[in-house]
C-alpha positions in Angstrom: -15.8 -14.8 -21.0 -13.4 -13.8 -18.0 -13.8 -16.2 -15.1 -11.5 -15.8 -12.0 -12.4 -18.5 -9.7 -10.6 -21.2 -7.7 -8.7 -23.4 -10.1 -10.5 -26.6 -8.9 -13.5 -25.5 -10.9 -12.3 -23.2 -13.6 -12.8 -25.6 -16.5 -16.3 -26.5 -15.4 -17.5 -22.7 -15.1 -16.1 -22.4 -18.4 -17.9 -25.3 -19.7 -21.1 -23.9 -18.5 -20.6 -20.9 -20.6 -19.1 -22.3 -23.6 -20.3 -25.9 -23.8 -19.4 -27.6 -27.1 -17.0 -24.7 -28.1 -13.5 -26.0 -29.2 -11.4 -25.4 -26.5 -8.0 -27.6 -26.8 -6.2 -28.2 -30.0 -3.5 -30.8 -29.8 -1.5 -33.8 -31.2 -1.1 -37.2 -29.7 2.3 -38.2 -28.8 4.5 -38.6 -31.9 1.1 -37.9 -34.1 0.9 -35.7 -37.1 -2.9 -34.8 -36.9 -4.2 -32.0 -34.9 -7.4 -33.1 -32.9 -9.6 -31.1 -30.7 -11.7 -31.0 -27.5 -14.5 -28.9 -26.5 -15.1 -27.3 -23.1 -17.6 -29.9 -22.2 -15.2 -32.7 -23.2 -12.4 -31.2 -21.1 -14.8 -30.7 -18.2 -15.9 -34.2 -18.5 -12.5 -35.7 -18.5 -11.2 -33.6 -15.8 -13.9 -35.0 -13.6 -13.0 -38.5 -14.5 -9.5 -37.7 -13.6 -10.6 -36.3 -10.1 -12.6 -39.5 -9.5 -9.7 -41.8 -10.6 -7.2 -40.0 -8.2 -9.6 -40.4 -5.2 -9.9 -44.1 -6.2 -6.2 -44.4 -6.0 -6.1 -43.0 -2.6 -5.0 -39.6 -3.1 -5.4 -37.2 0.0 -5.9 -33.4 0.5 -3.0 -31.2 -0.3 -1.1 -34.5 -1.3 2.0 -34.1 -3.9 1.5 -35.5 -7.2 4.4 -35.4 -10.0 3.9 -34.7 -13.7 7.0 -35.6 -15.7 6.2 -35.0 -19.4 6.3 -32.7 -22.5 3.1 -30.5 -23.0 0.2 -32.7 -23.6 -3.7 -32.7 -23.2 -3.2 -35.2 -20.6 -1.0 -32.8 -18.7 -3.9 -30.6 -18.3 -6.3 -33.2 -17.4 -4.0 -34.0 -14.5 -3.4 -30.5 -13.3 -7.2 -29.9 -13.4 -8.1 -33.2 -12.2 -5.8 -33.0 -9.1 -6.9 -29.4 -8.2 -10.5 -30.8 -8.4 -9.7 -32.7 -5.3 -7.4 -30.2 -3.6 -4.3 -32.2 -4.4 -1.0 -30.4 -5.5 0.8 -30.8 -8.7 4.6 -30.9 -9.1 5.7 -30.3 -12.8 9.1 -31.8 -13.9 10.8 -30.8 -17.0 10.6 -33.4 -19.6 14.4 -33.2 -19.9 15.1 -33.6 -16.1 17.9 -35.9 -15.3 17.3 -39.0 -13.2 19.3 -37.2 -10.2 16.8 -34.1 -10.5 13.7 -36.5 -10.4 14.9 -38.5 -7.5 15.5 -35.3 -5.6 12.1 -33.9 -6.3 10.3 -37.1 -5.8 12.0 -37.8 -2.5 11.7 -34.3 -1.3 8.0 -33.8 -2.0 7.3 -37.5 -0.9 5.6 -38.0 -4.3 3.5 -41.4 -4.4 1.9 -41.2 -7.8 4.1 -39.9 -10.8 2.5 -39.2 -14.2 4.9 -39.5 -17.2 4.9 -38.7 -20.8 6.9 -40.9 -23.3 9.5 -43.5 -23.2 12.3 -41.2 -22.0 10.5 -39.9 -18.9 9.2 -43.5 -18.2 12.7 -45.4 -18.4 14.1 -42.6 -15.9 11.2 -43.1 -13.5 11.5 -46.8 -13.6 15.2 -46.8 -13.0 14.8 -44.5 -9.9 11.6 -46.1 -8.5 13.8 -48.1 -6.0 15.6 -45.3 -4.8 12.4 -43.2 -3.9 10.7 -45.0 -0.6 7.4 -43.1 -1.1 6.8 -43.8 -5.0 4.1 -46.2 -5.6 2.8 -45.8 -9.1 3.9 -44.6 -12.4 1.1 -43.6 -14.8 2.0 -43.1 -18.5 0.3 -40.8 -20.8 1.8 -42.4 -24.1 0.1 -45.6 -24.9 3.0 -46.7 -27.2 5.5 -46.8 -24.2 7.1 -50.1 -23.5 6.6 -51.1 -20.0 9.4 -53.1 -18.3 8.5 -56.9 -17.7 9.9 -56.2 -14.2 7.5 -53.4 -13.3 4.3 -54.3 -11.5 3.8 -50.6 -10.7 3.3 -48.9 -13.9 -0.1 -48.1 -15.4 -1.2 -46.6 -18.9 -3.4 -43.2 -18.3 -6.2 -45.0 -20.4 -6.4 -47.6 -17.7 -6.1 -45.1 -15.1 -9.1 -43.2 -16.5 -11.1 -46.3 -16.1 -10.9 -45.9 -12.3 -13.0 -42.8 -12.7 -15.4 -44.1 -15.1 -19.1 -43.3 -14.3 -17.6 -40.6 -11.7 -18.3 -42.9 -8.8 -17.0 -40.4 -6.3 -18.2 -37.2 -7.7 -20.2 -36.4 -4.6 -17.2 -36.3 -2.7 -15.3 -34.2 -5.5 -17.7 -31.7 -5.3 -17.7 -31.5 -1.4 -13.8 -31.1 -1.8 -14.3 -28.5 -4.1 -16.8 -26.5 -1.8 -14.3 -26.8 1.0 -11.2 -25.7 -1.2 -9.1 -22.7 0.1 -7.3 -20.0 -1.4 -4.6 -21.0 1.0 -4.3 -24.4 -0.6 -1.2 -25.1 -2.4 -1.7 -25.5 -6.2 2.0 -26.4 -7.4 5.4 -26.9 -6.0 7.5 -25.7 -9.1 11.1 -26.6 -8.7 13.4 -23.7 -9.8 16.3 -24.5 -12.4 19.0 -24.7 -9.8 21.9 -22.8 -11.3 23.9 -23.0 -8.0 23.0 -26.3 -6.8 19.7 -28.5 -5.9 16.4 -27.0 -7.0 14.3 -25.2 -4.5 10.4 -26.0 -4.5 8.7 -22.7 -4.7 5.2 -23.0 -3.2 2.4 -21.6 -5.3 -1.0 -21.3 -3.9 -4.4 -21.0 -5.4 -4.7 -17.5 -3.8 -1.4 -16.5 -5.8 -2.9 -17.8 -9.1 -6.1 -15.8 -8.3 -4.3 -12.6 -7.7 -2.1 -13.0 -10.6 -4.8 -13.8 -12.9 -6.7 -10.9 -11.9 -3.6 -8.5 -12.1 -3.0 -10.0 -15.5 -6.6 -9.7 -17.0 -6.5 -6.0 -16.5 -3.0 -5.7 -17.9 -3.1 -8.0 -21.1 -5.2 -8.0 -24.1 -6.2 -11.4 -24.5 -9.8 -12.8 -24.8 -12.0 -15.6 -26.0 -11.2 -14.7 -29.6 -7.6 -15.7 -29.2 -5.8 -18.8 -30.1 -2.8 -19.2 -27.6 0.1 -21.6 -28.6 1.6 -23.3 -25.6 5.1 -24.3 -26.6 7.3 -23.4 -23.5 7.0 -26.3 -21.0 3.9 -26.5 -18.8 6.7 -26.9 -16.1 7.7 -23.2 -16.5 5.8 -20.7 -14.6 5.6 -18.3 -17.8 4.0 -20.9 -19.8 1.6 -22.4 -16.8 0.5 -18.9 -16.0 0.0 -17.8 -19.5 -2.0 -20.9 -20.5 -4.3 -20.5 -17.3 -4.7 -16.7 -18.2 -5.9 -17.8 -21.7 -8.2 -20.4 -20.5 -9.7 -17.8 -17.9 -10.9 -15.6 -20.5 -12.2 -18.4 -22.8 -9.4 -18.3 -25.4 -8.4 -21.5 -27.2 -5.4 -23.5 -26.4 -3.1 -25.1 -28.9 -0.9 -27.6 -27.1 2.5 -27.9 -28.8 4.3 -31.0 -27.5 7.7 -30.8 -29.1 9.6 -27.6 -28.8 11.6 -28.1 -32.0 8.3 -28.3 -33.9 7.0 -24.9 -32.7 7.4 -22.9 -36.0 5.8 -25.8 -38.0 2.9 -25.7 -35.3 2.6 -22.0 -35.9 2.3 -22.2 -39.7 -0.4 -25.0 -39.4 -2.5 -23.5 -36.5 -2.0 -19.7 -37.0 -1.9 -18.6 -33.1 -2.8 -15.2 -32.3 -1.0 -15.3 -29.1 2.0 -17.2 -27.6 4.6 -16.6 -24.6 8.1 -17.0 -25.8 11.8 -16.6 -24.3 13.9 -13.9 -26.2 16.0 -16.8 -27.8 13.0 -17.6 -29.8 12.4 -14.1 -31.3 16.5 -13.9 -31.9 16.1 -17.0 -34.1 13.4 -15.5 -35.8 15.3 -12.2 -36.4 18.4 -14.0 -37.6 16.2 -16.1 -40.1 14.4 -13.3 -41.7 17.7 -11.4 -41.9 19.5 -14.5 -43.3 17.0 -14.5 -46.2 17.3 -10.7 -46.7 21.1 -10.9 -47.0 20.8 -13.8 -49.5 18.3 -11.4 -51.8 19.1 -9.2 -54.4 20.3 -5.6 -53.8 17.1 -4.1 -54.6 15.2 -6.3 -52.3 17.6 -5.8 -49.7 17.1 -1.9 -50.0 13.3 -2.2 -50.2 13.1 -4.4 -46.9 15.7 -2.3 -44.9 13.6 0.9 -46.0 10.5 -0.8 -44.9 12.1 -1.7 -41.5 13.0 2.0 -41.2 9.4 2.9 -41.9 8.2 0.3 -39.2 10.6 1.6 -36.7 9.7 5.1 -37.2 6.0 4.3 -37.1 5.8 1.8 -34.2 8.7 2.9 -31.9 9.0 6.5 -32.3 5.4 7.5 -32.4 3.1 4.4 -31.4 5.2 3.1 -28.5 5.7 6.7 -27.1 2.0 7.3 -27.3 2.0 9.8 -30.1 0.0 9.8 -33.4 2.2 9.4 -36.5 2.1 12.0 -39.2 -0.6 11.1 -41.8 1.9 10.5 -44.6 4.1 8.1 -42.4 1.1 6.4 -41.3 -0.2 5.7 -44.9 3.5 4.6 -46.0 3.4 2.2 -42.9 0.0 0.8 -43.7 0.8 0.1 -47.3 4.1 -1.7 -46.1 2.3 -3.6 -43.4 -0.3 -4.8 -45.8 1.9 -6.2 -48.2 5.7 -6.9 -47.3 5.2 -7.4 -43.4 2.1 -9.1 -44.0 4.2 -11.8 -46.1 6.7 -12.0 -43.2 4.1 -12.8 -40.6 2.2 -15.0 -43.1 5.8 -17.0 -43.4 5.9 -17.3 -39.6 2.3 -18.4 -39.3 1.0 -15.3 -37.6 -1.7 -14.2 -40.1 -3.7 -12.7 -37.3 -1.5 -11.7 -34.5 -2.4 -10.0 -31.3 0.0 -10.3 -28.6 3.3 -12.1 -27.9 4.4 -11.9 -24.1 8.2 -12.4 -23.9 10.3 -12.8 -20.7 12.8 -15.1 -19.1 16.1 -13.4 -20.2 17.3 -10.3 -21.3 15.6 -8.9 -24.7 18.0 -7.4 -27.0 17.0 -3.8 -28.2 17.8 -4.9 -31.9 15.3 -7.8 -31.6 12.8 -6.0 -29.7 12.5 -3.2 -32.2 12.6 -5.6 -35.1 9.6 -7.5 -34.0 7.6 -4.3 -33.4 8.7 -3.1 -36.8 7.2 -5.8 -38.5 3.8 -5.3 -36.8 3.9 -8.0 -34.0 3.1 -6.8 -30.6 6.1 -8.0 -28.4 5.0 -7.4 -24.8 8.2 -7.8 -22.8 7.7 -8.6 -19.1 9.6 -9.7 -16.1 8.7 -12.1 -13.5 10.1 -15.1 -11.5 8.5 -18.5 -10.4 8.4 -17.0 -7.0 6.2 -14.0 -8.3 3.9 -16.4 -10.1 5.4 -15.2 -13.4 4.4 -11.6 -14.2 5.7 -8.8 -12.0 5.4 -6.2 -14.8 4.9 -6.0 -18.6 4.5 -3.6 -21.2 1.0 -2.2 -21.7 -0.1 -1.6 -25.4 -2.4 1.2 -24.3 0.3 3.0 -22.3 3.7 4.3 -23.3 6.3 1.8 -23.3 10.3 2.0 -23.8 12.5 -0.3 -25.7 14.8 -1.6 -23.0 12.3 -1.6 -20.2 10.5 -4.7 -18.6 7.2 -2.7 -18.5 5.0 -1.5 -15.7 4.3 -3.5 -12.6 0.9 -5.2 -12.1 -1.5 -3.4 -9.8 -1.3 -6.4 -7.7 2.4 -6.4 -7.1 4.2 -3.6 -4.8 7.6 -3.3 -6.5 10.4 -1.4 -4.2 14.1 -0.8 -5.1 16.5 -1.3 -1.9 19.2 1.0 -1.1 21.7 -1.3 -2.9 19.5 -1.2 -6.0 17.7 -4.7 -5.4 14.2 -5.2 -6.9 11.9 -6.3 -3.9 8.4 -7.6 -4.3 5.4 -7.7 -1.9 1.7 -8.8 -2.9 -0.6 -11.5 -3.2 0.9 -13.1 -5.9 4.3 -13.5 -4.3 5.2 -17.1 -2.8 5.1 -17.6 0.9 8.5 -19.5 0.6 10.2 -22.7 -0.5 8.9 -26.3 0.3 10.9 -28.0 3.2 13.3 -24.9 3.3 12.8 -22.9 6.3 16.7 -22.0 6.4 16.0 -20.1 3.0 12.7 -18.6 3.7 14.0 -16.5 6.5 16.8 -15.1 4.3 14.8 -14.6 1.2 12.5 -12.0 2.7 13.3 -8.5 4.2 12.5 -7.8 7.7 9.4 -6.0 6.4 8.2 -9.0 4.2 9.5 -8.1 0.8 10.8 -11.0 -1.5 14.5 -10.5 -2.5 14.5 -11.0 -6.3 18.2 -11.1 -6.7 18.0 -8.6 -9.5 19.3 -4.9 -9.6 17.0 -2.3 -11.5 15.3 1.2 -11.2 11.9 2.6 -12.1 11.7 5.4 -14.1 8.5 7.1 -15.3 6.2 4.0 -13.9 8.6 1.4 -15.9 10.8 -1.0 -14.5 14.4 -1.6 -15.8 16.6 -4.2 -15.1 20.5 -3.8 -14.9 21.9 -6.9 -13.8 21.5 -10.4 -11.7 23.2 -9.8 -8.4 24.7 -13.4 -8.2 25.7 -13.0 -11.9 27.5 -9.8 -11.4 31.3 -10.4 -12.0 34.2 -8.3 -10.5 37.2 -8.3 -12.7 40.7 -8.4 -11.0 41.0 -4.6 -11.8 37.9 -4.1 -9.6 35.4 -3.4 -12.5 32.0 -4.9 -12.5 30.6 -6.6 -15.4 27.2 -7.8 -15.8 27.6 -10.9 -18.3 23.8 -11.4 -19.1 23.8 -7.9 -20.7 27.0 -8.7 -22.9 25.6 -11.8 -23.8 22.2 -10.6 -25.1 24.3 -8.3 -27.3 26.1 -11.0 -29.0 23.2 -13.5 -29.5 21.6 -11.2 -32.2 24.6 -12.2 -34.5 23.5 -15.1 -36.6 26.8 -16.8 -36.2 26.5 -17.1 -32.5 24.3 -19.9 -31.0 25.2 -19.9 -27.4 27.8 -17.8 -25.3 29.2 -17.7 -21.7 31.1 -14.4 -20.7 34.1 -15.1 -18.6 35.4 -12.2 -16.3 35.1 -13.1 -12.6 38.4 -12.3 -10.8 40.0 -12.2 -14.4 42.0 -9.3 -15.8 39.6 -8.8 -18.8 36.4 -10.3 -20.3 36.7 -13.3 -22.3 34.2 -15.5 -24.0 33.5 -19.3 -24.7 31.3 -19.3 -28.0 29.3 -22.1 -29.6 28.7 -21.1 -33.1 25.5 -21.4 -35.1 27.2 -24.3 -37.0 24.9 -24.4 -40.0 25.6 -20.8 -40.8 29.3 -21.1 -40.1 29.5 -24.2 -42.3 28.1 -22.3 -45.3 30.5 -19.5 -44.5 33.1 -21.7 -44.7 32.3 -23.5 -47.8 31.4 -20.0 -49.6 35.0 -18.9 -48.7 36.6 -22.1 -49.7 37.6 -22.6 -46.0 38.6 -26.4 -45.9 37.4 -28.5 -42.9 36.9 -32.0 -41.8 34.9 -31.7 -38.6 33.7 -28.8 -36.4 36.9 -29.0 -34.3 38.8 -27.9 -37.6 36.1 -25.2 -38.3 36.4 -23.8 -34.9 40.2 -23.6 -34.8 40.6 -22.0 -38.2 42.1 -18.5 -38.0 40.0 -17.1 -40.8 36.8 -18.0 -39.2 38.0 -16.7 -35.7 39.1 -13.4 -37.4 35.5 -13.2 -39.1 33.9 -14.0 -35.8 36.1 -11.4 -34.1 35.1 -8.6 -36.5 31.7 -9.2 -35.8 31.9 -9.0 -32.2 33.8 -5.8 -32.4 30.9 -4.3 -34.3 28.3 -5.5 -31.9 30.3 -4.6 -28.5 30.8 -0.9 -29.7 28.2 0.5 -27.5 30.1 -1.4 -24.2 32.6 0.4 -22.0 36.2 -0.7 -22.8 36.3 -2.6 -19.7 33.1 -4.6 -20.5 34.2 -5.6 -24.0 35.4 -9.1 -25.0 39.2 -9.3 -25.6 39.7 -12.8 -26.3 37.2 -15.6 -27.3 37.3 -19.5 -27.9 35.0 -21.3 -30.4 33.6 -24.6 -29.0 32.8 -27.6 -31.4 30.0 -28.6 -29.4 26.9 -27.2 -27.6 26.5 -26.6 -23.8 24.1 -29.2 -22.6 22.0 -30.3 -19.7 23.6 -33.7 -19.9 27.0 -32.2 -19.0 25.2 -30.2 -16.1 25.9 -26.9 -18.2 22.4 -25.7 -18.5 19.3 -25.8 -16.3 16.2 -27.2 -17.7 15.1 -23.7 -18.6 18.4 -23.4 -20.6 20.1 -21.0 -18.3 23.8 -21.4 -18.1 25.3 -23.0 -15.0 28.3 -20.8 -14.8 30.2 -22.7 -12.0 29.9 -26.1 -14.2 31.1 -24.2 -17.4 34.1 -22.8 -15.5 35.0 -26.3 -14.4 34.3 -28.2 -17.5 36.2 -25.7 -19.7 39.1 -24.8 -17.3 41.7 -25.4 -19.8 40.2 -23.4 -22.5 39.7 -20.4 -20.3 43.1 -20.6 -18.7 44.6 -20.5 -22.2 42.8 -17.3 -22.9 44.5 -15.7 -20.0 48.0 -16.8 -20.9 50.5 -14.0 -21.4 
């Protein structure tokens, strides 16, 4: 059942409809057994959290922090806080102490919910540096609380503050007074260029976004939605709320590295993902095919060609496939492609929204060809996720980011920037009046920082304005476009394009070490460690040849002329990645200055 209401009462309204129907499927922290909660159980616990928060003294529109991996407790806290008109601030579970300290102090957080030992330890260490912080409330009951910490409280003990719903009359009064102008979240953006900015998201924005997405996306109460991206990411948060608003079952994946296991165990019909997830699926499947016999390789590549012709050349273009092609595809789909999907755990697939970075055309075509409906979209935290997305009942084009939702007005500026206006667009950044003025045009459009164009109703992105490099020869380079081309190669795990104010394009490449080590052993290339492996001329020649093949579509000035293989990953710990795994290019340039300078030596 579709419900579009204030988030303060969403779970309670759905509980009236669905009652004891299973809603949340989850594991305890560190657990191996899947458990479940019904709508009634979810509603009852959310009410208890709302009562407990009031007994702690939480005020209307007060900011509450949540610092955890995905968990059922995370959902309790979000809805429990919204139930008393409080604001939740999700922190990525991988955030550093410095980031946590900044956000707690910026938002004057008094109560911080944490997940596991790592999050608790960080919160405990910065406690004295955060004047407003009063309590740390811990989800995982196995966390060891410091003997010098009188301010920590386990979540189970916190819940006891709401037993018997002693403040329920007050809770319901607050819900009746709730406004669409109330803030629901402050989401701190990744901060690729400095301190994070707190994006203010109101209940009215969620209302508009859910309304727009419900019209555009075919997900309903029969779906099983796997949540594996962090709830701190607006894409996952918005997608989870969309699923709940139509009565779909939620499968909460706590640890990202376990997602493929979770897929095979729970058989989701839908899940949101970033392109890197599907790139890994693509390289994994193609690796198995490459290692198969000649006949099997021929059969699979022929099947892919049939799938591409059927699903890309006909179905995506709104054309009916010829009967013989359709019959051939159906036979392949029910046998070979069905086996591939079963191996992934996708035995009854519906749709798979994908956004967050550029999607490689190779990967997008592959996913559609094997019978999975990848819905490519575009959005920002500031737009409450979706700006545009593919519509499966309309023509969609590989390489576009779909059609704008009808609740968003998209305009392209004279210099090509994508501008947004609408009820789902943020009013601005928390405590940042300086940014708010420059972020909007005089006529009220939000400046996305992305360049693009609209053709036949579909939005296409060309480059990120801030990431656009200019070589010393005056040529403009879009690094993300080049990086997305390279990342489909199974030997490349991470890549940073270097070109700004340089004579030519170069790259720092972190190999997929598992595949590279297999290659070295197969070709009898000796190495003692990754440093030796990355420095080996034969290894570099092999990677160079693969790069040459991949970059053939690029203009000469866009092509990588030199590269360096790095024997360790870019990391958040070194400040090289944001919490959403985007490159912090300034930090990478600083940390690898010697390697970069060497590539430009004559």
